[in-house]
GUMI-698789 format. One record per residue: residue in one letter; residue number from 1; y, x, z of N, C-alpha, C in turn. Coordinates in nm, 3 decimals, m for minus. Layout:
% GUMI-698789
@residuo:a | num:NUM | ny:Y | nx:X | nz:Z | cay:Y | cax:X | caz:Z | cy:Y | cx:X | cz:Z $
...
% end
This chain:
% GUMI-698789
@residuo:m | num:1 | ny:0.058 | nx:m3.243 | nz:0.132 | cay:0.176 | cax:m3.183 | caz:0.072 | cy:0.209 | cx:m3.048 | cz:0.135 $
@residuo:s | num:2 | ny:0.193 | nx:m3.038 | nz:0.267 | cay:0.226 | cax:m2.912 | caz:0.333 | cy:0.131 | cx:m2.800 | cz:0.292 $
@residuo:t | num:3 | ny:0.006 | nx:m2.836 | nz:0.258 | cay:m0.089 | cax:m2.734 | caz:0.212 | cy:m0.039 | cx:m2.671 | cz:0.082 $
@residuo:w | num:4 | ny:0.009 | nx:m2.756 | nz:m0.010 | cay:0.059 | cax:m2.703 | caz:m0.137 | cy:0.184 | cx:m2.619 | cz:m0.117 $
@residuo:l | num:5 | ny:0.270 | nx:m2.659 | nz:m0.026 | cay:0.389 | cax:m2.579 | caz:0.003 | cy:0.352 | cx:m2.444 | cz:0.062 $
@residuo:t | num:6 | ny:0.250 | nx:m2.444 | nz:0.147 | cay:0.202 | cax:m2.318 | caz:0.205 | cy:0.147 | cx:m2.227 | cz:0.095 $
@residuo:v | num:7 | ny:0.066 | nx:m2.283 | nz:0.006 | cay:0.009 | cax:m2.204 | caz:m0.103 | cy:0.120 | cx:m2.150 | cz:m0.193 $
@residuo:l | num:8 | ny:0.215 | nx:m2.234 | nz:m0.228 | cay:0.326 | cax:m2.189 | caz:m0.314 | cy:0.410 | cx:m2.083 | cz:m0.244 $
@residuo:g | num:9 | ny:0.429 | nx:m2.096 | nz:m0.113 | cay:0.501 | cax:m1.994 | caz:m0.037 | cy:0.426 | cx:m1.861 | cz:m0.038 $
@residuo:m | num:10 | ny:0.293 | nx:m1.867 | nz:m0.023 | cay:0.212 | cax:m1.745 | caz:m0.027 | cy:0.219 | cx:m1.679 | cz:m0.164 $
@residuo:v | num:11 | ny:0.216 | nx:m1.761 | nz:m0.269 | cay:0.227 | cax:m1.708 | caz:m0.405 | cy:0.362 | cx:m1.639 | cz:m0.423 $
@residuo:a | num:12 | ny:0.469 | nx:m1.703 | nz:m0.375 | cay:0.604 | cax:m1.646 | caz:m0.391 | cy:0.616 | cx:m1.514 | cz:m0.316 $
@residuo:v | num:13 | ny:0.563 | nx:m1.507 | nz:m0.194 | cay:0.571 | cax:m1.383 | caz:m0.117 | cy:0.491 | cx:m1.272 | cz:m0.185 $
@residuo:t | num:14 | ny:0.368 | nx:m1.303 | nz:m0.227 | cay:0.285 | cax:m1.203 | caz:m0.294 | cy:0.351 | cx:m1.153 | cz:m0.422 $
@residuo:y | num:15 | ny:0.401 | nx:m1.245 | nz:m0.501 | cay:0.468 | cax:m1.208 | caz:m0.626 | cy:0.593 | cx:m1.125 | cz:m0.597 $
@residuo:g | num:16 | ny:0.668 | nx:m1.164 | nz:m0.495 | cay:0.788 | cax:m1.089 | caz:m0.460 | cy:0.760 | cx:m0.947 | cz:m0.416 $
@residuo:v | num:17 | ny:0.655 | nx:m0.929 | nz:m0.338 | cay:0.619 | cax:m0.794 | caz:m0.293 | cy:0.579 | cx:m0.708 | cz:m0.412 $
@residuo:r | num:18 | ny:0.499 | nx:m0.761 | nz:m0.499 | cay:0.455 | cax:m0.683 | caz:m0.615 | cy:0.570 | cx:m0.655 | cz:m0.711 $
@residuo:l | num:19 | ny:0.654 | nx:m0.754 | nz:m0.732 | cay:0.767 | cax:m0.737 | caz:m0.822 | cy:0.867 | cx:m0.635 | cz:m0.767 $
@residuo:s | num:20 | ny:0.884 | nx:m0.632 | nz:m0.636 | cay:0.979 | cax:m0.537 | caz:m0.577 | cy:0.937 | cx:m0.393 | cz:m0.603 $
@residuo:v | num:21 | ny:0.808 | nx:m0.366 | nz:m0.597 | cay:0.760 | cax:m0.230 | caz:m0.624 | cy:0.785 | cx:m0.195 | cz:m0.770 $
@residuo:i | num:22 | ny:0.758 | nx:m0.288 | nz:m0.860 | cay:0.780 | cax:m0.262 | caz:m1.002 | cy:0.928 | cx:m0.243 | cz:m1.029 $
@residuo:a | num:23 | ny:1.013 | nx:m0.325 | nz:m0.968 | cay:1.157 | cax:m0.315 | caz:m0.991 | cy:1.214 | cx:m0.186 | cz:m0.934 $
@residuo:l | num:24 | ny:1.164 | nx:m0.142 | nz:m0.818 | cay:1.215 | cax:m0.019 | caz:m0.758 | cy:1.172 | cx:0.105 | cz:m0.836 $
@residuo:l | num:25 | ny:1.050 | nx:0.103 | nz:m0.886 | cay:1.001 | cax:0.220 | caz:m0.959 | cy:1.049 | cx:0.222 | cz:m1.103 $
@residuo:g | num:26 | ny:1.059 | nx:0.105 | nz:m1.162 | cay:1.102 | cax:0.097 | caz:m1.302 | cy:1.008 | cx:0.176 | cz:m1.391 $
@residuo:e | num:27 | ny:1.063 | nx:0.263 | nz:m1.468 | cay:0.984 | cax:0.345 | caz:m1.559 | cy:0.939 | cx:0.475 | cz:m1.493 $
@residuo:g | num:28 | ny:0.983 | nx:0.500 | nz:m1.370 | cay:0.951 | cax:0.625 | caz:m1.302 | cy:0.805 | cx:0.634 | cz:m1.262 $
@residuo:t | num:29 | ny:0.767 | nx:0.750 | nz:m1.219 | cay:0.631 | cax:0.773 | caz:m1.173 | cy:0.631 | cx:0.791 | cz:m1.022 $
@residuo:l | num:30 | ny:0.518 | nx:0.770 | nz:m0.963 | cay:0.503 | cax:0.788 | caz:m0.820 | cy:0.499 | cx:0.936 | cz:m0.785 $
@residuo:p | num:31 | ny:0.551 | nx:0.972 | nz:m0.670 | cay:0.539 | cax:1.111 | caz:m0.625 | cy:0.391 | cx:1.146 | cz:m0.606 $
@residuo:p | num:32 | ny:0.354 | nx:1.272 | nz:m0.628 | cay:0.213 | cax:1.312 | caz:m0.616 | cy:0.152 | cx:1.281 | cz:m0.479 $
@residuo:a | num:33 | ny:0.229 | nx:1.298 | nz:m0.371 | cay:0.175 | cax:1.271 | caz:m0.238 | cy:0.142 | cx:1.123 | cz:m0.221 $
@residuo:l | num:34 | ny:0.226 | nx:1.035 | nz:m0.275 | cay:0.201 | cax:0.891 | caz:m0.266 | cy:0.082 | cx:0.852 | cz:m0.353 $
@residuo:r | num:35 | ny:0.072 | nx:0.910 | nz:m0.471 | cay:m0.043 | cax:0.882 | caz:m0.558 | cy:m0.173 | cx:0.924 | cz:m0.490 $
@residuo:c | num:36 | ny:m0.171 | nx:1.039 | nz:m0.423 | cay:m0.289 | cax:1.087 | caz:m0.351 | cy:m0.325 | cx:0.992 | cz:m0.237 $
@residuo:a | num:37 | ny:m0.224 | nx:0.946 | nz:m0.163 | cay:m0.249 | cax:0.857 | caz:m0.051 | cy:m0.301 | cx:0.721 | cz:m0.098 $
@residuo:l | num:38 | ny:m0.252 | nx:0.671 | nz:m0.211 | cay:m0.294 | cax:0.540 | caz:m0.261 | cy:m0.440 | cx:0.538 | cz:m0.307 $
@residuo:r | num:39 | ny:m0.496 | nx:0.654 | nz:m0.332 | cay:m0.638 | cax:0.660 | caz:m0.371 | cy:m0.728 | cx:0.611 | cz:m0.258 $
@residuo:y | num:40 | ny:m0.681 | nx:0.620 | nz:m0.133 | cay:m0.763 | cax:0.584 | caz:m0.018 | cy:m0.746 | cx:0.438 | cz:0.025 $
@residuo:v | num:41 | ny:m0.659 | nx:0.363 | nz:m0.039 | cay:m0.635 | cax:0.224 | caz:0.000 | cy:m0.757 | cx:0.136 | cz:m0.026 $
@residuo:p | num:42 | ny:m0.819 | nx:0.137 | nz:m0.145 | cay:m0.935 | cax:0.048 | caz:m0.165 | cy:m1.052 | cx:0.077 | cz:m0.070 $
@residuo:p | num:43 | ny:m1.092 | nx:0.204 | nz:m0.048 | cay:m1.201 | cax:0.226 | caz:0.048 | cy:m1.164 | cx:0.184 | cz:0.190 $
@residuo:a | num:44 | ny:m1.039 | nx:0.204 | nz:0.228 | cay:m0.997 | cax:0.164 | caz:0.363 | cy:m1.000 | cx:0.012 | cz:0.378 $
@residuo:a | num:45 | ny:m0.953 | nx:m0.060 | nz:0.278 | cay:m0.954 | cax:m0.206 | caz:0.285 | cy:m1.098 | cx:m0.260 | cz:0.286 $
@residuo:l | num:46 | ny:m1.183 | nx:m0.202 | nz:0.203 | cay:m1.323 | cax:m0.245 | caz:0.199 | cy:m1.393 | cx:m0.215 | cz:0.331 $
@residuo:s | num:47 | ny:m1.365 | nx:m0.100 | nz:0.389 | cay:m1.424 | cax:m0.065 | caz:0.518 | cy:m1.378 | cx:m0.161 | cz:0.628 $
@residuo:a | num:48 | ny:m1.253 | nx:m0.199 | nz:0.624 | cay:m1.200 | cax:m0.292 | caz:0.725 | cy:m1.266 | cx:m0.429 | cz:0.715 $
@residuo:i | num:49 | ny:m1.312 | nx:m0.465 | nz:0.598 | cay:m1.379 | cax:m0.594 | caz:0.580 | cy:m1.527 | cx:m0.583 | cz:0.617 $
@residuo:i | num:50 | ny:m1.593 | nx:m0.476 | nz:0.576 | cay:m1.738 | cax:m0.465 | caz:0.589 | cy:m1.783 | cx:m0.418 | cz:0.728 $
@residuo:f | num:51 | ny:m1.718 | nx:m0.318 | nz:0.786 | cay:m1.767 | cax:m0.260 | caz:0.911 | cy:m1.777 | cx:m0.359 | cz:1.026 $
@residuo:p | num:52 | ny:m1.679 | nx:m0.446 | nz:1.049 | cay:m1.698 | cax:m0.542 | caz:1.158 | cy:m1.818 | cx:m0.634 | cz:1.135 $
@residuo:a | num:53 | ny:m1.844 | nx:m0.671 | nz:1.011 | cay:m1.960 | cax:m0.757 | caz:0.983 | cy:m2.092 | cx:m0.685 | cz:1.007 $
@residuo:l | num:54 | ny:m2.095 | nx:m0.554 | nz:0.982 | cay:m2.217 | cax:m0.478 | caz:1.002 | cy:m2.239 | cx:m0.440 | cz:1.149 $
@residuo:f | num:55 | ny:m2.135 | nx:m0.393 | nz:1.214 | cay:m2.150 | cax:m0.339 | caz:1.349 | cy:m2.127 | cx:m0.441 | cz:1.460 $
@residuo:m | num:56 | ny:m2.064 | nx:m0.553 | nz:1.430 | cay:m2.036 | cax:m0.654 | caz:1.532 | cy:m2.070 | cx:m0.794 | cz:1.480 $
@residuo:p | num:57 | ny:m2.196 | nx:m0.819 | nz:1.445 | cay:m2.229 | cax:m0.948 | caz:1.385 | cy:m2.213 | cx:m1.067 | cz:1.480 $
@residuo:a | num:58 | ny:m2.230 | nx:m1.045 | nz:1.610 | cay:m2.218 | cax:m1.155 | caz:1.706 | cy:m2.091 | cx:m1.142 | cz:1.790 $
@residuo:g | num:59 | ny:m2.000 | nx:m1.056 | nz:1.748 | cay:m1.876 | cax:m1.039 | caz:1.822 | cy:m1.877 | cx:m0.921 | cz:1.918 $
@residuo:s | num:60 | ny:m1.994 | nx:m0.861 | nz:1.938 | cay:m2.001 | cax:m0.742 | caz:2.023 | cy:m2.073 | cx:m0.632 | cz:1.946 $
@residuo:f | num:61 | ny:m2.042 | nx:m0.508 | nz:1.982 | cay:m2.096 | cax:m0.391 | caz:1.912 | cy:m2.248 | cx:m0.390 | cz:1.923 $
@residuo:d | num:62 | ny:m2.318 | nx:m0.377 | nz:1.810 | cay:m2.464 | cax:m0.384 | caz:1.808 | cy:m2.520 | cx:m0.280 | cz:1.712 $
@residuo:l | num:63 | ny:m2.581 | nx:m0.174 | nz:1.767 | cay:m2.645 | cax:m0.072 | caz:1.685 | cy:m2.798 | cx:m0.078 | cz:1.697 $
@residuo:s | num:64 | ny:m2.851 | nx:m0.189 | nz:1.743 | cay:m2.995 | cax:m0.200 | caz:1.766 | cy:m3.071 | cx:m0.223 | cz:1.635 $
@residuo:a | num:65 | ny:m3.202 | nx:m0.207 | nz:1.643 | cay:m3.288 | cax:m0.230 | caz:1.527 | cy:m3.297 | cx:m0.379 | cz:1.495 $
@residuo:g | num:66 | ny:m3.252 | nx:m0.464 | nz:1.585 | cay:m3.253 | cax:m0.607 | caz:1.560 | cy:m3.132 | cx:m0.657 | cz:1.483 $
@residuo:n | num:67 | ny:m3.039 | nx:m0.568 | nz:1.453 | cay:m2.920 | cax:m0.605 | caz:1.377 | cy:m2.955 | cx:m0.604 | cz:1.229 $
@residuo:s | num:68 | ny:m2.990 | nx:m0.720 | nz:1.177 | cay:m3.036 | cax:m0.729 | caz:1.038 | cy:m2.924 | cx:m0.695 | cz:0.939 $
@residuo:r | num:69 | ny:m2.800 | nx:m0.727 | nz:0.972 | cay:m2.690 | cax:m0.694 | caz:0.882 | cy:m2.672 | cx:m0.543 | cz:0.869 $
@residuo:l | num:70 | ny:m2.685 | nx:m0.473 | nz:0.979 | cay:m2.672 | cax:m0.327 | caz:0.976 | cy:m2.785 | cx:m0.265 | cz:0.895 $
@residuo:l | num:71 | ny:m2.907 | nx:m0.312 | nz:0.916 | cay:m3.020 | cax:m0.259 | caz:0.840 | cy:m3.006 | cx:m0.285 | cz:0.690 $
@residuo:a | num:72 | ny:m2.966 | nx:m0.405 | nz:0.654 | cay:m2.945 | cax:m0.438 | caz:0.512 | cy:m2.830 | cx:m0.355 | cz:0.455 $
@residuo:g | num:73 | ny:m2.725 | nx:m0.334 | nz:0.533 | cay:m2.613 | cax:m0.252 | caz:0.488 | cy:m2.652 | cx:m0.106 | cz:0.467 $
@residuo:l | num:74 | ny:m2.735 | nx:m0.054 | nz:0.558 | cay:m2.781 | cax:0.084 | caz:0.543 | cy:m2.869 | cx:0.100 | cz:0.419 $
@residuo:l | num:75 | ny:m2.954 | nx:0.001 | nz:0.395 | cay:m3.037 | cax:0.005 | caz:0.275 | cy:m2.952 | cx:m0.002 | cz:0.149 $
@residuo:a | num:76 | ny:m2.854 | nx:m0.091 | nz:0.147 | cay:m2.765 | cax:m0.103 | caz:0.031 | cy:m2.685 | cx:0.025 | cz:0.011 $
@residuo:t | num:77 | ny:m2.642 | nx:0.088 | nz:0.119 | cay:m2.569 | cax:0.215 | caz:0.109 | cy:m2.657 | cx:0.325 | cz:0.049 $
@residuo:a | num:78 | ny:m2.782 | nx:0.331 | nz:0.093 | cay:m2.874 | cax:0.432 | caz:0.039 | cy:m2.898 | cx:0.409 | cz:m0.110 $
@residuo:i | num:79 | ny:m2.915 | nx:0.283 | nz:m0.149 | cay:m2.935 | cax:0.251 | caz:m0.291 | cy:m2.811 | cx:0.288 | cz:m0.372 $
@residuo:a | num:80 | ny:m2.694 | nx:0.257 | nz:m0.319 | cay:m2.569 | cax:0.290 | caz:m0.390 | cy:m2.553 | cx:0.441 | cz:m0.404 $
@residuo:w | num:81 | ny:m2.587 | nx:0.513 | nz:m0.300 | cay:m2.572 | cax:0.659 | caz:m0.304 | cy:m2.668 | cx:0.721 | cz:m0.405 $
@residuo:r | num:82 | ny:m2.790 | nx:0.670 | nz:m0.411 | cay:m2.889 | cax:0.728 | caz:m0.502 | cy:m2.867 | cx:0.688 | cz:m0.648 $
@residuo:t | num:83 | ny:m2.829 | nx:0.562 | nz:m0.671 | cay:m2.823 | cax:0.512 | caz:m0.809 | cy:m2.683 | cx:0.514 | cz:m0.869 $
@residuo:r | num:84 | ny:m2.580 | nx:0.523 | nz:m0.784 | cay:m2.440 | cax:0.515 | caz:m0.830 | cy:m2.414 | cx:0.385 | cz:m0.906 $
@residuo:s | num:85 | ny:m2.490 | nx:0.283 | nz:m0.874 | cay:m2.476 | cax:0.152 | caz:m0.937 | cy:m2.386 | cx:0.064 | cz:m0.850 $
@residuo:t | num:86 | ny:m2.338 | nx:m0.043 | nz:m0.907 | cay:m2.256 | cax:m0.137 | caz:m0.831 | cy:m2.334 | cx:m0.264 | cz:m0.798 $
@residuo:l | num:87 | ny:m2.399 | nx:m0.321 | nz:m0.895 | cay:m2.468 | cax:m0.448 | caz:m0.875 | cy:m2.601 | cx:m0.435 | cz:m0.802 $
@residuo:l | num:88 | ny:m2.673 | nx:m0.326 | nz:m0.825 | cay:m2.804 | cax:m0.309 | caz:m0.762 | cy:m2.795 | cx:m0.305 | cz:m0.609 $
@residuo:p | num:89 | ny:m2.704 | nx:m0.229 | nz:m0.549 | cay:m2.695 | cax:m0.231 | caz:m0.402 | cy:m2.656 | cx:m0.368 | cz:m0.346 $
@residuo:i | num:90 | ny:m2.573 | nx:m0.442 | nz:m0.419 | cay:m2.537 | cax:m0.576 | caz:m0.373 | cy:m2.660 | cx:m0.665 | cz:m0.372 $
@residuo:a | num:91 | ny:m2.737 | nx:m0.661 | nz:m0.480 | cay:m2.857 | cax:m0.743 | caz:m0.488 | cy:m2.959 | cx:m0.702 | cz:m0.383 $
@residuo:v | num:92 | ny:m2.981 | nx:m0.572 | nz:m0.368 | cay:m3.079 | cax:m0.523 | caz:m0.271 | cy:m3.034 | cx:m0.558 | cz:m0.129 $
@residuo:g | num:93 | ny:m2.906 | nx:m0.541 | nz:m0.099 | cay:m2.855 | cax:m0.576 | caz:0.033 | cy:m2.870 | cx:m0.723 | cz:0.064 $
@residuo:m | num:94 | ny:m2.842 | nx:m0.809 | nz:m0.034 | cay:m2.855 | cax:m0.953 | caz:m0.012 | cy:m3.000 | cx:m0.992 | cz:0.010 $
@residuo:i | num:95 | ny:m3.090 | nx:m0.935 | nz:m0.070 | cay:m3.233 | cax:m0.965 | caz:m0.056 | cy:m3.284 | cx:m0.913 | cz:0.078 $
@residuo:a | num:96 | ny:m3.241 | nx:m0.793 | nz:0.117 | cay:m3.284 | cax:m0.737 | caz:0.244 | cy:m3.234 | cx:m0.821 | cz:0.361 $
@residuo:l | num:97 | ny:m3.110 | nx:m0.865 | nz:0.355 | cay:m3.056 | cax:m0.950 | caz:0.462 | cy:m3.132 | cx:m1.083 | cz:0.469 $
@residuo:w | num:98 | ny:m3.161 | nx:m1.138 | nz:0.355 | cay:m3.237 | cax:m1.263 | caz:0.352 | cy:m3.377 | cx:m1.242 | cz:0.410 $
@residuo:a | num:99 | ny:m3.442 | nx:m1.132 | nz:0.373 | cay:m3.576 | cax:m1.105 | caz:0.421 | cy:m3.579 | cx:m1.074 | cz:0.571 $
@residuo:l | num:100 | ny:m3.476 | nx:m1.004 | nz:0.620 | cay:m3.472 | cax:m0.967 | caz:0.761 | cy:m3.428 | cx:m1.083 | cz:0.851 $
@residuo:s | num:101 | ny:m3.360 | nx:m1.180 | nz:0.792 | cay:m3.314 | cax:m1.293 | caz:0.874 | cy:m3.422 | cx:m1.391 | cz:0.886 $
% end
C-alpha cells in the first residue's frame, strides 16, 4: 500500500510542478532569454545521465582502452555525427558494447 501512495504522491508533485508553470504563464510567452536557456536543458540532462556511465563504469574515472563503454560511446558518437541519425548510433553502440564486453 505504501508503494502506491508513494507513486501517487510522485504523480501529484510532478503534475503540480507542470501545472504551476502553465498557470503562471497562461497565454503569455516566455521571455527570449528563458527560451534560449531552455534549449540547453535536454542536452544537459542527457549528458548528466550518459557521461557517468561512459567515464566511470566501475565507480572511478576510467579513460583507458579497456573501458568498453567509452569505446562503444565514442563509436556511437562518431556514427551520430556522420549520419545525423537517431536509431543507427543506438544500434551500433549497443552492438559495439556487446562485442567489446
